[in-house]
C-alpha positions, 0 to 999 in steps of 0.5 A, a space after each residue: 614342561 608341558 602346558 598340561 602340567 600346570 593345569 589342575 588334575 581332574 582328581 585334584 591329587 597333585 597339590 604341588 602343581 597349582 595355577 598362579 593367582 594372576 592367571 585367574 585374575 587376568 581371566 576374570 578381568 577379561 570377562 568383566 571387560 567383555 561384559 562391560 563392552 557388551 553392556 556399553 554396546 547394549 546401552 548405545 543400542 538402547 540410546 540409539 533406539 530411544 533417540 530414533 523412536 522420538 519424534 524430534 530430530 537430534 543432531 550432535 557435534 564435537 567442539 569444532 561443530 562437526 557432525 558426530 550423530 544424526 538420528 533417523 528423524 534428523 536424516 529424514 528432515 535434513 535429507 542427509 544420511 548419518 554416514 554421509 553427514 558424519 564429520 562434516 561441518 554442521 553449517 553444511 548439513 544443517 543450513 538455517 536461514 530466516 524465513 522472512 529475509 532468507 539471510 543465514 541464521 546464527 549457528 545454534 550449536 556455536 551459540 549453545 557452547 559459547 554461552 554455555 546454556 540451552 538456546 532456542 532457534 531463531 524465530 522463523 527458522 527455515 532449514 534448507 534441506 539437502 535437495 534444496 527444499 525448505 522446511 520451517 523448524 523450531 526448538 533448541 540447542 544445548 551444550 554437551 558436558 562430560 562427567 567433569 562438567 567440561 563442554 565436549 560438543 553440542 546437541 540440536 533438537 528440532 522438529 517440523 514447525 508446520 505441525 506444532 500447535 503453536 505454528 498451526 495457531 499462528 498459520 490460522 491467524 495469518 490466514 485470517 488477518 492482514 499482516 500490516 494492520 492486524 485487522 481481519 482480512 477478506 477471508 475472515 470478513 466473509 465468514 463473519 458476514 455469513 454468520 451475521 446474516 444467519 443471526 439476522 435472519 433468525 432474529 429479524 434484524 438488519 446487517 450493514 456493510 460499509 465499504 471504504 476507499 481512501 481517495 488520496 492514498 496512492 499519491 502519498 504512497 508514491 511520493 513519500 514511500 511505502 514506509 509512510 504509506 504503510 504507517 498511514 494505513 495502520 493509523 487509518 485502521 486504528 481510527 476505524 476501530 475507534 469508530 465502531 462497537 466491539 461487536 463490529 468488524 473492521 477489515 482491510 479488504 486490500 490496498 487502501 480499501 477497508 470494510 466495516 461490518 455492523 452486526 446488528 442495526 435497527 435502521 439504515 440511519 444507524 449505518 449512515 451515522 457510523 459512515 459520517 463518524 468515519 468521514 469525520 475521523 479520517 478527515 482529521 490530519 494524520 501525523 506520520 513521522 515528520 509529515 502531516 497528511 490529510 486524506 479523504 474517503 469515499 464510502 458505500 453502504 449496503 444492507 441485509 436484507 434490502 440489498 442482498 441476502 448473501 455475503 458476496 452480493 452485499 460486498 459487491 453492492 457496497 463496492 458499487 455504492 462506494 464507486 458511486 460516492 467517489 464519482 459524486 466527489 470526495 469525502 461522501 457516502 452513498 447508500 446502495 440503490 438498484 440503479 447503481 448496478 447500471 452505473 457499474 456496468 457503464 463504468 466497465 464500458 468506460 474503462 474498456 473504451 478509454 483504453 481504445 481512446 488512448 490507442 486511437 487518440 480520439 480525445 479532443 480539446 476545448 478552450 475556455 477564454 479568460 478575461 483581463 478585468 482591467 481591459 476586457 481582453 482575452 488574457 489566456 484560456 484553459 484547455 479542457 479535455 473532451 471525449 466522445 464515447 462511441 457508445 455514450 456520446 460526448 462525456 463530461 470530464 467528471 464522468 471519465 477522468 475519475 475512471 481514468 485515474 482509478 485505471 492508471 490512465 490519467 498519466 497517459 491522458 495528461 501527456 496527450 493533453 500537454 503535447 496537443 496544447 503545445 502543438 496547437 499553440 505553436 500551430 496558431 503562432 505559425 499561422 500569424 495569430 497572437 496567442 495567449 497562455 493556455 492552462 493545463 490541469 495537472 493531477 496529483 499523480 502526475 505531479 509525483 512523476 519526477 520525469 515530468 519536467 524533462 518530458 515537458 522540456 522535450 515537448 517544448 523542444 519538439 513543438 518549438 513553443 516558448 515555455 511562458 505560453 504554457 501554464 500548469 494548474 495544480 488543485 490546492 487539494 493535491 498539496 497534502 504532503 510535507 514540504 520536502 516532497 517530490 511535488 515542490 521539486 517538480 514544480 520548481 524544475 518546471 518554473 525554471 523552464 519558464 512555465 507558469 505555475 498556478 494553484 487551482 480551486 484556491 480556498 477549498 483545499 487544506 494547504 497551509 500558508 507555510 506550505 504555499 510559500 514553498 511553491 514557485 507560484 505565479 497565479 491563484 484561481 479562486 474556486 467557482 463555488 465561491 462565485 456561486 455563493 458570493 452574493 448570498 451574504 456580506 461574509 461571503 464577499 469578505 472572504 473572496 476579498 480576503 482571498 484576492 488581497 492575499 494573492 496580490 500581497 504575494 505578487 500573484 495574479 488572481 483569477 476568479 473562475 465560474 463567473 456567470 452573472 454581470 452582478 458577480 463581475 461588477 463585484 469582482 471589479 470593485 474588489 480589484 480581482 485581476 481576471 475572470 473565467 466563466 459562462 458570462 464571457 464564453 462557454 468552452 470553445 472548440 479549436 475552430 471557434 477559439 481560432 476565430 477568437 484569436 483571429 479577431 486579435 484577442 476580442 474585447 468583452 463588454 465588462 460593464 452594462 
């Protein structure tokens, strides 16, 4: 039978030759299938066009977290083409790290499937692109379910976080605020200061800048660690904010420097009152964890329009006044004066010359004798570093040592003094002279150097000096740390070498009795300021007597410094003080003059009229 025989005739005359119903059924199903496939393809193309037209990147995975799809935005952001990424592990294509730590972040697709919910990307998520560059991203991941509700994979949707309103707001805040304290930074300060100057000019009032530097922060930060230091800075920021009005600005300028902008004041005394309030607030102890810390502050003040008519000039002049305050002693404030600029220039010259002095070793030592009150004999001396500046001549230590400390040069200068004292003492001894112990001041910064004991041991070995002829003096104001800090360990190690340990300027610091008993002390030196005031009232004499008895009850030798009159000495004899030092006996002597003194066999001083 021919195939044509089963087809219907054109005129329909052959009724017996009918096509089976199944033939038309199959043809209809095939047409429907083709139509469905066409519709599905159109739907897929529409879905893909839709996904490619949105601004977010879309990545899908299967249950094994292998890539099944990337839209064009995902290709652009990741650097992977869809064909290259297909079938690869998600972690290979979408490499996510924490922007702060750069540690690998959790896989969002795995989390979404495991927890069967939409999850956000971790904060500060950064995408490592195929070329190695980094891109901050944000958004979410969700599980993909079939019609029966079973999870078949995951979809991750993300975008470039740099351009999101939230991120832009966050970046703007970060650009204008200090990350540690949350205070405005120098960028925002200059903006607000310029605005305050404009308002002050229109309304004819004054603006004040208060520039602060924490005097003892670096030793605390070095000895107790940056965590304690950071917490202390945050506590300082809180106290400063409590000292000013809501309309004022407290800024962290950097490091341990802060600036307070007083937007509107009527007279300079208004700024001075705030400065005094700040000094009192920061002088109170800070409780940081198990540590009780004390700091002092140096403050400089500049005013608009008296000290400048623009933001930069006012900042520079407040900074200059702050350095002047620091040079005048800790915990003071100074109002800017025009002549302070000359001081700032001089300070720069000193910094430059100090560098040269260290390299060329142009420092020298003077020695001021100490007298045993019981017999009038020289019982020791204090070594005092001197410097003849090529431009300014002979300078007092108070003029150049604070500059050296700010420049980080106090350690090298201290090392030179230690070596020179030991060398000179041994040289005198080898000449046959009867030498006496010589005291050297150690700064708080040097005291935090864990290598100091080994360094001094090397000096003693190199010079051949017996350790008990060297005494190290530590200012009481330096002892502001917790009992378990580096200073106790360092001083204990030095005492084990046989070196004498003394507390200098005793009575002026903040060390507690509990604190003092932790130190391996042999001597306490009463501060000169008590000698100056001792005859002003009976109470002053009683206070000195208490200091003497306190030291002697602890079996410590007590030396009174700054003795200038016979009347002062007579009273010290009555009070039973062990030793004395001051202009009454001798001014600081050169090496040559002190050599002559030793040559006389520890000359005796006349202690009574």
